[in-house]
N, C-alpha and C positions, 0 to 999 in steps of 0.2 A: 431427638433430631430438631436441629435449629435451621430454619430457613430465613436468612435475612435479605432484604431488598438490596443492600449494599453489595452482598456477595453475588447476587443475581447481576446486578448492574455491572460488576467487575468482569464477570464471565461474558456478558454481551460485548463489553468494551474489547476485552481480548479477542474475542471472535471477529470483531469488524477489523481490528488492526491486523490480525494474522491472515485474514482474507484479503488484504490489500485495499479495503476501504478507508484510506487513511483520513481523508477530509471528514468523513462521517464518524469515524472514531474519535477524532479531535473534538468535534462539536458535541458528541455525546459525553465524553470525559469532562469537557468544560462545563456542561449543563448539569451533569448528574453529580460532579465532584466525587467521583468514586475513590479517588486517592486521598481525599481528605478524611475518609472514615476508617483508614487503617487497612483497606483491602490490598493496597499496594505491597504490603510485606508478606502477603500469602504465598505459599509455595505452589503456585498453579502452573501445571504443564501445558504446553500448546495443545489445542484442541480439546479442552476440558469440556467447553459447552457441548460440543457434538457428542463426545462421550456419554455425558449425562443424559442428553436427549435419546441416544441409542439406547442406553441401559433401560430408561423409562419406557420407551417404545417397545422393547423387547418384554418388559414386564407386563405391559397392556397387551401385548400379543398373547403371552402365555395365559394371562388371566381371562381373556376373552375366549381362548380356545380350550380352556380346561373343564371338562365334565365333573360332575358331582362326585363321581366314583374314582376321580383322580387320572382318568385317561385322557389323552389329547384328542381333540376333535379336528379331523382333517379338513383343511380349507386351503383353496388355491388363489383366494383373492388377495391383492396387494394390502398391506397394513401401513397406514401413513399416519403422520401427525395431524394432518387436516382432512376434513371430510369423514362422513359416517362410514364405518366399515360394515359390510355386507358379506356374510360367508358365502362361500361357493364350493361346494363339495364335488370333487372330480369322481366320475364313475369308477375310474380305476384307482382304487385307494392306494395300491402300491405304487402306482406311477406318480401320484399326488405327492406322496410322502418320501419318494426316492430322493428328491434333490435336498431336503433339509426337514427338520423336525417341525412340528406344529403346522402340518399342511403344506409344505413345499416352499414356504417363503420365510426368509430370515434377513436381518439387516446386515449381518457380516459374513454370511456364508459366501456370497459371490466374491467378496474381496479376498477372503482367505484362499479361495480357489485360485484366483488370478495370481496372488502373490506366491502361492505354491507352484503355479506353472512357470513363473519367471525363474524361481529357484531351480526348478527341475531342468530348465534349459540353460542353467549355468549362466544366467544374466545377472550377476552381482557386481559389474564393473561400474565405473564413473562415467561411461559413455552415455551418449544422448541421442534420442531419435529426433531428427530435424527433417524438414522439407527443403530439399536443394534442388532448383531447377537444373536439368541436364542440358548443357549448352550444345551438346552434339545431337541430342534428339530432335527430330522434326518438330516444327512449331506445334503441330496438333498433338504431339506426344508428350510436350513439356507440361510439368505439373502433374503427370500421371504417376509418375514413379515416386512412391512415398516410402517413409520410414528408413532413408539413407542414414547409415550408422556412422557417426562422427566419434572417434575415439580418442580425440586430442584435447578433451576438456581438461581444464586444469582447476583443482580445488583449492582455494584460497582460505585458510583458517585464521581466525585472530579475533572475531567478534565473539561477545558471550551472550548474545540476545538476537531476535530476529533482525535481519538486515533489511532496510526499507528503500535504501537509495544507492545509486551507482552513477557515476559521470567520468567520462574520459576527457581529458585536456586536450588541446590541440596538438601538443607534442606526444600524445599517446599514453600519458600517465592516468592511471585508475585511482578514483577515489570513491569511498563508500561510507554510508551513515547508517547507524542501528539504534536499537533501544537500549544498549547498554551505556549510552552516555559518551560514546566515542564516534568520531569519524576516523578514517584510516586512509593513508596515502600508501599505494602498494608498488612494491617492486615485483611486477608480474614475472619477470624471467626467473627470479630467485624465490618468489613466494613470500617473501618478507614484507613488513609494513610498518610504518610510523603511526603511532596512536595519537589523536588529536582529542584530548580529554576535555570534557565540559562538566565541571563541577557544579553540583546544584547551588544556585544563588541563595537559598533559603531552605531551611529544614523541610524535608519532605516535597520538595519541587521536583517535578519530573525533568528529566535530562534527555528524552528521546531526541534523536536527531532528526529534525522535520524537513530539512532542505539542505542541499549542497549545491554549488555552482563554481565552476572554473571561469576566471576571466578569459575573455576571448584570445588573448595571447598565451593563456596557459601558465603565467607566472604566479598568479595568486588564486586561492581557494576560499570561497566564502562558505561557511557553515552557520547553520541556525538550529535552535532547539525549542522544545515545547514550552519551556520556562521563559522564553522570550530573548535569550542570549543570542548575539550576533557577532561572529568573529571573523577575521581575515588572517589567513596562513599563507606562508610562502610555500613553493613547491616542495621545499625541504622539510615542512612540517613545523616551522618556527612561527610562534604567534607574532603577527605583525600589528594587529589593530583589534581592540575589543570595543565595539560600538556601544553607545549607551544603552542599557537594558530597559525595555519598555514593559516587561513582564506580561506581555500578551503573546500567545502562541504564534510563531512564524509559520506560514503555510509554504512560501516560496521566496526565493531570492534570485535576482537577476542582475547581471553587469551591464553597463552600457558599452558601446563599442570601444571607446578608449580605455575602459578599465578605471575610469576616474570617479565614477559614481555607482553606488550600489542601491538597488531597489528592494525593498522588504514588503511582502504582502502578509496581512495578519488575519487572525480568526475574527476579531471583532469588527471587521469591515474597514480598517484603516490601511494606508500605505505610507511608507516612510522612505524619503531619499536621503542618502547618506553620501558625505564627501569622504571618500576612502583615505585620502592623504592626510586629512586633519582629524578624522573620526568624528566630525560634527554633523549634526542633524541639519540638512538643507531645508527640507519641507516635510511636514507632517500633515497628511491628509485624513483627518480623523473619520470623515464619513465619505469615503470613497466610493463604497457600495453599501447598500442597506443591510446587507448580510455578510457573510464570510467572503474574503477574497481568495478565489481558488487559483488564479494564475496571472501572470503577467508577462510581457515580452517588449523589448526596445526595438524601436524603429531605427533610430540613430543615437546619437549622444544627448539629446534633450527630449526626444518624443518617445513616448511608450503607451502601451494599451494594458488594461486591467479587465478582468471578468470575475464574476462572482455568482452566488446563489440567488441573487435578485434577479437573474435573468438578462442582465444587461452586460454589454462591453462599453467601455469608456476609455477615450483617447485624451492624453494629457500632453502638454508641452510646459517644460520648466515648472512642473507642479501645478499648472492651471488647466481645468477641463476645457477641451475644445470641441468634443463631440460625444454623444451617447447613441449607441446602436441597440436597437430592441428588435425582437422577432422570434427568439427562442422562447418555448413554453415550460422550460425546465432549467435546472442549474447549468451553468456554463463552465466546463471542467477544464478547458485548455484553449489557448490561443496562440497562434504563430503568425508573424509577418512573413510574407514572401521575400526571398533573398534580395530581390530588387525593390522591394517596397511597394509593389503594385497591388498587392491584396492583403487582407488580413483574415485568416481562417479562424473559425470558432467551432468547437465541439461540445455537444450538449447531451444531458440525460435524456432529452426528448428524442434522441435517435437520429438527430440531423447535424449536418456540417454546413455552416453557412461562410 
């Protein structure tokens, strides 16, 4: 048995990405260089890290509760990855062992029971359970009715890897981005799509789609990928502009109000402003933030704000800094201007919104 740190790092990276921690997974991949060590080619299924931990925990469970004569010791205390395990034997041994082997606790028993219950109830459809307020209910009753079944969900197939992003245009056109190196523009009514392919710029380069954004008018779609590619497409899926590649992972892309300028926020703390019509780089702010730039938002056609894991929000006009806002005690994940421009909201890992 061979245990390599590159393989462990790759499983951690996959877990972060599959769990939705996109910014963290990009930073971890960038620093650990897991794909530079050949792990990228491994045939790793989704959820592999959890399965490995589950199996290891089950083995530890059995090992801990196995007597010398080969019999299992009954125990009702939970067994977890962290913390010291202290056995607790229930007086009624049959009651303790009734639910599961090895003392009534197992990592997968409850999940199997729940899955079996769903199948027994005939719940194998594509429907979803959602919370929908009942407009006819009295004010005090609204929000109490849960689990309203919506059976009109439509399944769109086309991507060959986890889908990270989705965005609607002003005209109601859906675009998505995934880890298979494609963005897609969907015909939702028919279920078909146009694939916008991002070929690797160099051998072994990652082509995960990291950001997508429609222009405010909905005529153009911007896409960005982990290897730094930034492209502009028409609503029909035709490549209109390929902006100069900076080879730095792109975290976010944002259009100004007119759709003439495109802002890209990068993993290395830089921000770039592009002229969409000419494809030229107008401004390159190499040290916009001390860490990764996590989000950006335009106020108008020349003023925008950025935020990052340096715990600051910065406001810029025509590529020049005009104000820095501090106050959060952790990474700032998202910022949005009020529609009328009166306020700027920021959301942080410290649990606060300012």
